[in-house]
C-alpha positions as CSV (number, residue, x, y, z in Angstrom):
1,M,199.4,167.0,-207.8
2,A,199.0,163.5,-208.8
3,E,200.3,160.8,-206.7
4,I,201.4,162.3,-203.5
5,L,202.3,159.1,-201.7
6,P,202.2,155.4,-202.8
7,G,198.7,154.5,-203.6
8,V,197.5,158.0,-202.7
9,H,196.4,160.6,-205.2
10,Q,195.1,164.3,-204.6
11,V,192.9,164.6,-207.5
12,E,193.9,167.4,-209.9
13,G,191.7,170.1,-211.0
14,V,189.2,170.6,-208.1
15,D,190.6,173.7,-206.8
16,P,188.0,176.7,-207.5
17,S,191.0,179.3,-207.2
18,P,194.6,179.5,-206.0
19,D,193.5,180.9,-202.8
20,F,191.1,178.0,-202.1
21,S,192.5,174.8,-202.0
22,T,190.2,171.6,-202.0
23,H,192.0,168.3,-201.7
24,V,189.8,165.5,-202.9
25,Y,191.9,162.2,-202.3
26,L,191.8,158.8,-204.3
27,L,193.3,155.7,-202.7
28,K,194.2,152.7,-204.0
29,D,192.5,149.6,-202.5
30,R,194.5,146.2,-201.7
31,G,192.6,144.9,-204.9
32,A,191.8,146.5,-208.1
33,S,189.2,148.9,-206.7
34,W,189.7,152.4,-205.3
35,T,188.2,154.8,-202.8
36,L,187.6,158.5,-202.7
37,I,187.6,160.7,-199.7
38,D,185.0,163.4,-200.3
39,A,183.5,164.4,-203.2
40,G,184.4,168.2,-204.1
41,L,182.5,171.4,-204.8
42,P,179.4,171.2,-207.0
43,G,180.4,170.6,-210.7
44,T,184.0,169.1,-209.8
45,H,182.9,165.7,-210.7
46,T,184.2,166.6,-214.3
47,A,187.7,167.2,-212.8
48,T,187.7,163.8,-210.9
49,L,186.4,161.8,-213.8
50,A,189.0,163.5,-216.1
51,Y,191.8,162.7,-213.4
52,L,190.5,158.9,-213.2
53,A,190.8,158.8,-217.0
54,K,194.2,160.3,-217.1
55,I,195.6,157.7,-214.9
56,K,193.5,154.9,-216.6
57,V,191.1,153.9,-213.8
58,E,187.5,153.4,-214.9
59,P,185.0,155.1,-213.0
60,T,183.5,152.2,-211.8
61,A,186.5,150.7,-210.2
62,V,185.9,153.5,-207.4
63,K,183.6,151.6,-205.0
64,K,183.5,153.8,-202.0
65,I,183.2,157.5,-201.2
66,L,183.9,158.4,-197.8
67,I,182.5,161.7,-196.6
68,T,184.2,163.5,-193.9
69,H,181.3,166.0,-193.3
70,L,178.2,167.7,-194.7
71,H,179.6,171.0,-196.0
72,F,178.9,171.4,-200.0
73,D,182.7,171.7,-200.6
74,H,182.8,168.3,-199.6
75,T,179.4,166.8,-200.9
76,G,178.4,169.0,-204.0
77,A,179.6,166.5,-206.4
78,L,178.4,163.5,-204.7
79,K,175.2,162.9,-206.8
80,E,177.0,163.0,-210.0
81,L,179.9,160.9,-208.9
82,V,178.0,158.2,-207.7
83,A,176.0,158.2,-211.0
84,K,179.0,157.6,-212.9
85,T,181.0,155.5,-210.4
86,R,178.1,153.7,-208.7
87,A,180.3,153.7,-205.4
88,R,178.9,153.1,-202.3
89,T,178.6,156.1,-199.8
90,F,179.8,156.6,-196.1
91,A,179.4,159.2,-193.6
92,H,178.9,159.6,-189.8
93,W,175.3,159.1,-188.7
94,I,174.9,162.5,-187.4
95,D,176.0,164.5,-190.7
96,A,174.4,161.7,-193.1
97,A,170.9,162.9,-191.5
98,Y,171.9,166.4,-192.3
99,I,173.2,165.6,-195.8
100,A,169.8,164.0,-196.3
101,E,168.0,167.1,-194.9
102,R,166.6,165.1,-192.1
103,P,166.7,167.8,-190.6
104,K,168.1,170.9,-192.4
105,Y,171.4,172.0,-191.2
106,K,171.3,175.6,-189.8
107,G,174.9,175.8,-188.4
108,P,177.9,177.9,-190.2
109,G,179.2,176.6,-193.6
110,V,177.1,175.9,-196.5
111,P,175.0,172.4,-196.5
112,P,174.8,170.3,-199.7
113,P,172.9,171.6,-202.7
114,E,170.4,169.1,-202.4
115,P,169.6,166.1,-200.3
116,F,171.4,162.8,-200.6
117,T,170.8,159.7,-198.6
118,V,174.4,157.7,-198.0
119,D,174.4,154.1,-198.2
120,E,176.0,153.3,-194.9
121,T,176.3,155.2,-191.9
122,L,179.5,155.3,-189.5
123,K,180.0,155.8,-185.7
124,D,183.4,156.4,-183.8
125,G,185.7,153.4,-184.3
126,D,184.2,151.8,-187.3
127,S,186.7,150.1,-189.4
128,I,186.0,150.4,-193.3
129,D,187.5,147.9,-195.9
130,A,189.2,150.4,-198.0
131,A,193.1,151.7,-198.8
132,G,194.3,148.9,-196.9
133,G,192.0,149.3,-193.7
134,L,190.8,152.7,-192.5
135,L,189.2,153.4,-189.1
136,A,186.6,156.2,-188.7
137,Y,187.2,158.7,-185.8
138,H,184.3,160.9,-184.9
139,T,185.9,164.4,-184.7
140,P,182.9,166.9,-183.9
141,G,183.2,170.6,-183.8
142,H,183.5,171.6,-187.1
143,T,180.3,170.0,-187.8
144,P,178.4,167.6,-185.4
145,G,179.2,164.5,-187.1
146,H,182.6,165.4,-188.7
147,T,184.9,162.2,-189.1
148,A,188.4,161.8,-189.7
149,F,189.9,158.5,-191.6
150,Y,192.9,156.8,-190.2
151,Q,195.4,154.2,-192.0
152,T,196.7,152.6,-188.9
153,E,199.5,150.6,-191.0
154,R,200.8,153.7,-192.6
155,K,199.9,156.0,-190.2
156,L,197.9,158.4,-192.5
157,L,195.3,160.9,-191.1
158,F,192.8,162.1,-193.5
159,S,191.6,164.9,-191.2
160,G,188.8,166.8,-193.3
161,D,188.2,170.3,-191.9
162,L,189.3,169.4,-188.3
163,F,192.5,171.0,-189.3
164,L,193.5,173.8,-192.2
165,G,196.9,174.2,-193.4
166,A,197.7,177.8,-193.5
167,E,200.9,179.8,-194.2
168,S,201.6,179.7,-190.5
169,G,201.4,176.1,-190.2
170,L,198.6,174.0,-189.1
171,I,195.5,175.5,-187.5
172,L,192.0,174.5,-186.3
173,T,189.5,175.6,-189.0
174,P,188.3,179.3,-187.9
175,P,185.3,179.8,-185.4
176,E,183.1,181.4,-188.5
177,F,183.1,177.9,-190.2
178,T,182.9,175.7,-187.2
179,I,179.6,175.0,-185.1
180,D,181.7,174.5,-181.8
181,T,185.1,175.4,-181.5
182,P,185.7,174.2,-177.9
183,T,184.4,170.5,-179.0
184,A,186.8,171.0,-182.2
185,Q,189.7,171.7,-179.7
186,I,188.8,168.3,-177.8
187,S,189.0,166.4,-181.2
188,A,192.2,168.1,-182.1
189,R,193.9,166.9,-178.8
190,R,192.3,163.4,-179.3
191,M,194.0,163.1,-182.7
192,A,197.3,164.2,-181.1
193,Q,197.4,160.8,-179.5
194,L,197.6,159.1,-182.6
195,A,200.8,158.3,-184.5
196,I,200.7,160.2,-187.7
197,D,203.3,160.3,-190.3
198,S,201.4,162.2,-193.0
199,L,198.4,164.5,-192.3
200,L,196.1,164.8,-195.5
201,S,193.9,168.1,-194.6
202,Y,191.2,169.0,-197.1
203,H,192.1,172.7,-197.4
204,G,195.9,173.6,-197.2
205,G,198.8,171.3,-196.8
206,P,199.0,168.4,-197.0
207,F,201.6,167.7,-194.4
208,L,203.3,164.5,-195.8
209,K,206.1,164.2,-193.2
210,N,206.0,165.0,-189.5
211,G,202.2,165.2,-189.4
212,G,202.0,164.0,-186.0
213,A,204.7,166.6,-184.7
214,A,202.2,169.6,-186.4
215,V,199.3,168.2,-184.8
216,R,200.8,167.8,-181.2
217,A,202.3,171.3,-181.6
218,L,198.7,172.7,-182.3
219,A,197.2,170.9,-179.4
220,Q,199.4,172.2,-177.2
221,T,198.3,175.7,-178.2
222,L,194.8,175.1,-177.5
223,G,192.6,175.6,-174.4
């Protein structure tokens, strides 16, 4: 998909199959550096590094990797990417503990293949100096520490697995993969209050136009 919005790249080659899309996003910072949102499945670091080479970005230009949540399709390539980029890593303090296996995660979905300690833990409302300025929104439900990242100026929401782009449109990630669906519904209703132009989901989509309308329509169907 390459550059899907100015300064926003959807990394090519990280999907395990045509039926299971995984959107690792590469964002241009204000200076010469770049930020990744999520790391992809185990082994996909080679595709991410190949994409960086394709667009002529040195791996060490990636200074930050932001993790939306603990599941292995988001954290599986984290260790290898950090080894090549030397980027600092960020995650909500709750899921950061599970990523480090302190304690081990027992909920639905697959945890990381091995423990990893992130550099900086986040809480709701934290600002991150990346991609022109991002806000961290704690959006629990899918996992306890699930986090979405919002670019206020451009009204971009990187929603992780709070939402899923399906053939029928935008849906919540199904209950079988979610630790607490009622809490995810609350998080979705909270995100519906944001001004969103583009909704950049991890699976399915993204919704480059009218993302806010899609979120609001979904929120109206929730209990």
